[in-house]
C-alpha positions in Angstrom: 71.5 47.2 253.3 68.6 49.2 252.0 70.8 50.6 249.2 72.1 47.2 248.3 68.7 45.7 248.3 67.6 48.3 245.9 70.4 47.8 243.4 71.2 44.1 243.6 69.2 41.7 241.4 67.2 44.5 239.7 67.3 45.9 236.2 69.6 49.0 236.4 67.5 52.1 235.7 70.1 54.8 236.0 67.7 57.7 236.4 65.5 56.0 239.0 68.4 54.7 241.0 70.3 58.0 241.0 67.2 59.6 242.6 67.1 56.7 245.2 70.8 57.0 246.0 70.5 60.8 246.4 67.6 60.4 248.9 69.5 57.6 250.7 72.7 59.7 251.1 70.7 62.7 252.3 69.0 60.5 254.9 72.3 59.0 256.0 73.9 62.4 256.4 71.1 63.7 258.6 71.0 60.4 260.6 74.7 60.8 261.5 73.9 64.3 262.7 71.1 63.1 264.9 68.4 64.8 262.8 65.5 63.3 261.1 65.1 64.5 257.5 61.6 65.8 256.6 59.8 63.5 254.3 56.7 64.3 252.3 54.5 61.8 250.5 52.4 63.1 247.7 49.3 61.7 249.5 49.8 64.5 252.0 49.0 67.1 249.3 45.5 68.0 248.3 46.2 68.7 244.6 45.9 65.6 242.4 48.4 64.9 239.7 46.0 66.0 237.0 45.9 69.6 238.3 49.6 70.2 238.7 50.1 71.5 235.2 49.1 75.0 236.4 49.7 77.0 239.6 46.6 77.0 241.8 47.4 80.0 243.8 46.4 83.6 243.3 49.1 86.1 242.4 49.7 89.8 242.6 51.8 91.9 240.3 54.4 93.8 242.3 56.2 95.5 239.4 57.4 94.9 235.9 60.8 93.9 234.4 62.8 96.1 232.1 61.1 94.6 229.1 57.6 94.8 230.8 57.2 91.3 232.0 55.0 91.2 235.2 56.8 90.4 238.4 54.4 88.2 240.3 54.2 87.1 244.0 52.1 84.2 245.0 50.9 85.1 248.4 49.7 83.0 251.3 46.2 83.7 252.5 47.5 84.9 255.9 48.1 88.5 256.4 51.6 87.6 257.8 53.8 85.3 255.7 56.0 82.7 257.5 58.7 83.2 254.9 59.4 84.8 251.5 61.1 82.4 249.0 62.2 83.7 245.7 64.1 82.3 242.7 65.4 83.3 239.3 67.3 86.5 240.3 70.0 85.2 238.0 68.6 84.2 234.6 71.1 81.5 234.1 69.9 79.7 237.2 66.6 78.4 235.7 66.7 75.2 237.8 65.8 77.4 240.9 62.6 78.5 239.3 61.7 75.0 238.2 62.3 73.5 241.6 60.2 76.2 243.4 57.4 76.0 240.8 57.1 72.2 241.1 57.0 72.4 244.9 54.4 75.2 244.8 52.2 73.2 242.4 52.0 70.3 244.8 50.2 72.5 247.4 46.7 73.7 247.7 46.1 77.4 248.6 45.3 76.6 252.2 48.6 74.8 252.7 50.7 77.7 251.5 52.1 79.7 254.5 54.8 81.7 252.7 55.0 84.1 249.9 56.7 83.0 246.6 58.4 84.8 243.7 59.2 82.3 241.1 61.1 84.5 238.7 62.6 87.8 239.9 64.5 88.2 236.6 62.0 87.0 233.9 63.9 88.8 231.1 67.1 87.1 232.0 65.3 83.7 232.3 63.7 84.2 228.9 67.1 85.1 227.3 69.2 82.7 229.3 71.4 85.5 230.7 72.6 86.0 234.2 71.7 89.7 234.2 68.5 91.5 233.4 67.7 93.1 230.0 70.0 96.1 231.0 72.9 93.8 231.5 72.7 94.3 235.3 73.5 91.6 237.8 70.5 92.1 240.1 72.2 90.5 243.0 74.8 93.3 242.9 72.2 96.1 242.6 70.9 96.4 246.2 71.5 99.5 248.3 74.1 98.1 250.7 76.9 100.0 252.4 79.3 97.8 250.3 77.6 98.7 246.9 80.2 99.5 244.2 79.9 100.9 240.7 82.8 98.7 239.6 81.8 96.0 237.1 81.0 92.6 238.5 82.4 89.4 236.9 81.3 85.8 236.8 82.5 82.5 235.3 81.4 81.4 231.9 81.7 77.8 233.2 82.3 76.4 236.6 86.0 75.8 236.2 86.8 79.0 234.4 88.0 82.4 235.6 85.6 85.3 236.4 86.1 86.9 233.1 82.4 87.7 232.0 81.5 91.3 232.9 78.1 92.7 234.0 77.1 96.0 235.5 76.0 96.4 239.1 73.6 99.2 237.8 74.1 102.9 237.3 73.2 103.3 241.0 72.0 101.2 243.9 68.5 99.9 243.3 68.5 101.3 239.8 66.6 98.3 238.4 62.8 97.8 238.5 63.2 94.2 239.6 65.3 95.3 242.6 62.9 98.0 243.7 59.9 95.6 243.4 61.6 93.1 245.7 62.5 95.8 248.2 58.9 97.1 248.3 57.6 93.5 248.7 59.8 92.9 251.7 58.7 96.2 253.3 55.0 95.4 252.6 55.0 91.8 253.8 57.7 91.8 256.5 58.4 88.0 256.3 60.0 86.4 259.3 62.7 84.9 257.1 63.7 85.3 253.4 65.2 82.5 251.4 66.8 83.2 248.0 67.3 80.2 245.8 70.5 80.2 243.8 72.9 77.7 242.1 75.5 76.1 241.8 77.6 76.6 244.9 75.9 73.9 246.9 75.8 75.5 250.3 73.6 77.3 252.8 75.1 80.8 253.1 74.0 82.9 256.1 76.3 85.4 257.8 74.1 85.6 260.8 73.6 82.0 261.5 70.1 80.9 262.5 68.2 77.8 263.5 66.5 77.8 260.1 69.9 77.9 258.3 71.2 75.0 260.4 68.0 73.0 259.7 68.3 73.6 256.0 71.9 72.4 256.1 70.9 69.2 257.9 67.9 68.7 255.5 70.0 68.9 252.4 73.5 67.8 253.5 75.0 71.1 252.3 77.4 73.0 254.5 76.2 76.0 256.5 78.6 78.8 255.8 78.9 82.4 256.7 80.1 83.5 253.2 80.9 82.1 249.8 84.5 83.0 249.8 84.5 86.2 247.7 83.1 89.7 248.0 79.5 90.3 246.8 78.9 94.0 247.1 75.2 95.0 246.6 74.0 91.5 247.2 70.4 90.9 248.4 71.5 89.0 251.5 73.8 91.8 252.7 71.0 94.3 252.1 68.5 92.2 254.0 70.8 91.9 256.9 71.5 95.6 257.0 67.7 96.2 257.1 67.3 93.9 260.0 65.8 90.9 258.1 66.8 87.3 258.4 68.0 86.1 255.0 69.4 82.8 253.7 71.1 82.2 250.4 70.2 78.6 249.4 72.8 77.5 246.8 71.6 74.3 245.2 73.8 72.2 242.8 73.2 72.2 239.0 75.7 69.5 237.9 73.4 66.6 238.6 70.2 65.3 236.9 67.3 67.4 237.9 65.4 64.4 239.4 68.3 63.9 241.8 68.3 67.5 242.8 64.6 67.5 243.3 64.7 64.3 245.4 67.1 66.0 247.9 65.8 69.5 247.9 62.1 69.4 247.3 61.3 68.3 250.9 63.0 71.3 252.4 61.4 73.7 249.9 58.0 72.3 250.6 58.5 72.7 254.4 59.5 76.3 253.8 56.4 76.9 251.7 54.2 75.3 254.4 55.9 77.2 257.2 57.0 74.0 258.8 60.5 74.8 259.9 62.1 75.4 263.3 62.1 79.0 264.6 
């Protein structure tokens, strides 16, 4: 009834109603599962709209990209972060950086309970390429037991074959962006790490946790142990081998961004504020 009341007898604004439908469907999915979806109204946040054009959190440079761009982490004020959330490890997944940035800009410094890296691959984001400036897929460059020197391939478009070739690096952790993230994890020891990706639309977590199940219920995306193909040298595998709890959060990219944000921003804000089940 709520959906019908919204749409019947009103001027059809496709953009606004798509956002409403997205939120409605996410609420319905979680209701069927017996779980209440986290909701955030903007009045909960201390930063007024006029201040959200800039990030109001202090940052620390943890390294530099191949081309010399600073790799920044926005740290919570606590000595122990509830989580580490990072985006933009693949430069062709810019929507992950935008979603995370917009959520971060809603919060005041005292509300932030997690550490945030908005763009792990700034060179790739600037160029629109999946790999870094060396042509390396950073998510195949971590020192896992499965790391391979064989080229890694990805799809040019979602329906195509994996015919586009990138390097996994000349050796494990050969890239400055990789080593910066590894050192950050060692320095901060977050209780959980969430890597934002697109477009597979799932919560991937080999060692299933309460947080992963919660994210699945929050977003309506399936909670899976793997994405169906090998990923040697991936960050998630490295984190697991190092004893860290890590989740790959694969958001969609084939919808209007406002729809994506309507569904996924509440979960991301909860991660940033440390308000998630343990």
